C-alpha positions as CSV (number, residue, x, y, z in Angstrom):
1,M,108.5,80.2,135.0
2,C,111.1,80.6,132.3
3,D,113.7,83.0,131.1
4,H,113.7,82.8,127.6
5,V,110.1,82.6,125.3
6,I,109.8,81.9,121.8
7,V,107.0,82.7,120.2
8,M,105.6,81.0,116.8
9,Y,103.2,81.4,114.5
10,A,102.1,79.0,111.5
11,G,105.2,76.9,112.1
12,G,107.6,79.8,112.2
13,V,109.5,81.7,115.2
14,M,107.5,85.4,114.9
15,E,109.6,86.7,118.3
16,A,112.5,85.3,120.7
17,G,114.5,86.5,123.9
18,P,114.3,87.1,127.4
19,A,110.9,86.4,128.4
20,T,110.7,90.0,130.5
21,Q,111.8,91.7,127.2
22,I,109.0,90.0,124.9
23,L,106.4,90.5,127.6
24,E,106.8,94.4,128.4
25,R,108.6,95.0,124.8
26,S,107.5,93.0,122.4
27,A,108.5,93.7,118.8
28,N,106.6,91.6,116.4
29,P,102.6,92.5,116.1
30,Y,101.5,89.1,116.6
31,T,102.8,88.4,120.1
32,I,101.7,91.8,121.2
33,E,98.2,90.7,119.4
34,L,98.4,87.3,121.7
35,L,99.3,89.2,124.7
36,K,96.0,91.2,124.3
37,C,93.9,88.0,124.2
38,F,95.0,87.6,127.7
39,E,94.1,91.0,129.2
40,Q,90.7,90.9,131.5
41,T,87.3,92.2,129.7
42,S,84.5,92.7,131.5
43,G,82.3,91.5,128.9
44,E,81.2,87.9,128.2
45,F,84.0,86.8,125.0
46,M,87.5,86.7,125.4
47,P,89.7,88.9,123.3
48,F,90.8,87.1,120.6
49,I,92.6,87.7,117.1
50,P,90.7,88.1,113.8
51,G,91.2,85.8,111.1
52,R,92.4,82.4,110.2
53,V,95.6,80.7,110.6
54,P,96.7,80.0,106.9
55,D,96.5,76.5,105.5
56,M,99.6,74.7,106.3
57,R,99.4,72.5,103.4
58,E,100.0,75.5,101.0
59,L,102.6,77.8,100.7
60,W,101.9,81.6,100.6
61,Q,103.8,84.4,100.0
62,G,105.3,86.9,102.4
63,C,104.9,86.9,106.4
64,S,102.6,84.1,107.8
65,F,100.7,86.9,109.5
66,A,100.0,89.2,107.2
67,A,96.6,88.4,106.4
68,R,95.3,89.1,110.4
69,C,97.9,91.8,111.3
70,P,97.0,95.4,111.8
71,L,100.3,96.7,110.9
72,A,100.7,95.0,107.3
73,A,101.5,97.1,104.3
74,E,102.3,95.1,101.0
75,I,106.0,94.5,101.5
76,C,104.8,92.1,104.3
77,R,102.6,90.1,101.4
78,R,105.6,90.1,99.5
79,E,108.4,89.2,101.7
80,A,109.1,87.3,104.3
81,P,111.1,89.3,107.1
82,P,113.7,87.9,108.5
83,L,114.1,87.6,112.2
84,I,116.3,90.7,113.3
85,E,117.8,91.4,116.5
86,V,115.8,94.5,117.9
87,E,117.7,94.2,121.9
88,P,120.6,92.3,122.5
89,G,119.3,88.1,122.8
90,H,116.0,89.7,121.5
91,V,115.0,88.9,117.4
92,S,111.9,89.3,115.7
93,A,110.6,88.5,112.3
94,C,108.7,91.8,111.4
95,H,109.6,94.3,108.9
96,F,108.4,96.8,111.6
97,A,110.0,95.1,114.5
98,E,112.3,98.0,115.2
99,S,109.8,100.6,115.1
100,L,107.4,98.3,117.7
101,S,110.4,97.7,120.1
102,K,111.2,101.6,120.5
103,K,107.6,102.3,121.7
């Protein structure tokens, strides 16, 4: 349906690039967790990302997904990650984007 995808969280771009790269080689924990929510389960409940979206009326320090991220480290709570290119045309806002893109 689309060639290019932009994944947003709390009003910011978390990852953007060609749809095939985003779906097959996500380089952002939010995208990875979001895609897990679409996996088939045999249980009664649909998978979800634990925690809450930050209050958009407040300013926060660091990455907006840090409180819910399974990879969050101190740097994530302290500094907002810049968008970095992990593949041509594929960017991610995560301090660990380069290591995630190699998985």
